[in-house]
Steps between C-alpha positions, in 0.01 A plus 500: 500500500822709496654223293428239768243231580243595767330246726254503790455236769311413817667283766331310783526162663483281809786487749608396847713645777653321800662732756673437832615791719833493689446640851861509609549135595150434634419129527152558356510686168172628350433365153220523247418358157254674267384433143269700276472726199771750414450868423407596142770676294409671169785630288642595162834462325670641191785293354758520222692214334827513308670171406579331834411804715164590650412806710177601665350759733203422720235646731306277739261559788388299804131477594477373863230234470712202610483300822609747771424575865701758691509287820636189329865402510484360142318645200481444124384852399698808605203701627557823308507644148825567315641617165823361357697622196828392347678323217673176403751356253527146363769336289386180327705294257277244326805318363661430838183510711652750745285778646605775744256749650511789745233748597434763761248755612356719771181447704280775642290362786166633621389486862369181656175626649467193727819596684536874414849407378667608177813338359762725345607503135710195418736388225539144376710308249456144378721285278481164325739271310355204308644231274298270274575132565241361256226623271260552792713536814719784627704519822665793674539739792299802611520763771384841613597796718248718684613831654271763653583859406272707729377434852160373604231738621140520622336530841543124551877521459666456840854404396622809313631481141528117512675469164525139388709289265547136393685303230456147365636238261384155393432247221225513241341257252294580189287260290329588170217292356226533238126512567257540207780633280607764758824490696447501877784542748553395864774655714607383847741710710643449849675779692729510802465847657776683689626853588162576658428805710152588635363226274428128518760266354494128430423277203249593228358294214309643201319311224353680196299382200498718186203444267478698171151638432553554128731448203769769497551444124151630434 
C-alpha cells in the first residue's frame, strides 16, 4: 500500500497499579493497589524499509473496557475513549546489532462520562537505544516525554486548564526466542519519571510479549 507494508493489531493485557498520594507531609498517606485487565487498543500501521532505515505512520484507538472506577485512587484502565495518531523512525544495523528508535504522536481524548471530565489534546514522544549482546539478548535505554497541548474541560473540571507534563528515562532488556518455528520476543522496561506537573510521577515498569500470528514471508 503506497509502497509500504500495512499491518493491523489489537492490544490488551493484564496490569497493576500501586499509588500513594502525598498530602503535604501528612503522617498517614492514602495508598491503593489495583490489578486487572487493561483497555483494548485496536490500530493500524503503514511502514517503509530502506537498507537500515524504517519509517511508519500509525493510527490507534482506546476502548475503555479495562479495570476502572472513578472513586479509586489507582486504576489500570483510563476510563475514557481516545484516538492517537503519529509516526516513528528506526535505525537498525544487523552487522553491529545497534538499533535507535524515536516516535511521536498526538492524542485526542473523549470525555470520561463517570467524572464528566475531558482531558485536552496531548503530544508525546518516546525513544529507545538498544545494543545486541548475544544472538538472543539486547540491552539499552528508553524514555518518553508527555506534554499536554490544550486544557482540560467538561462539567467535572474544577481546576481550570490543568495542563500536564512528565518525562522519564530508564533501562530496558529484550529477549528473542523461538516457539514452533516462530520468533517470539519479550521486552522489559523500567522508567524513572520526573518533570511532572498535574500528573503522577514515580517509577514504572512495563513488560510486553510479542507473538507473531502468521508467517510474514507468506
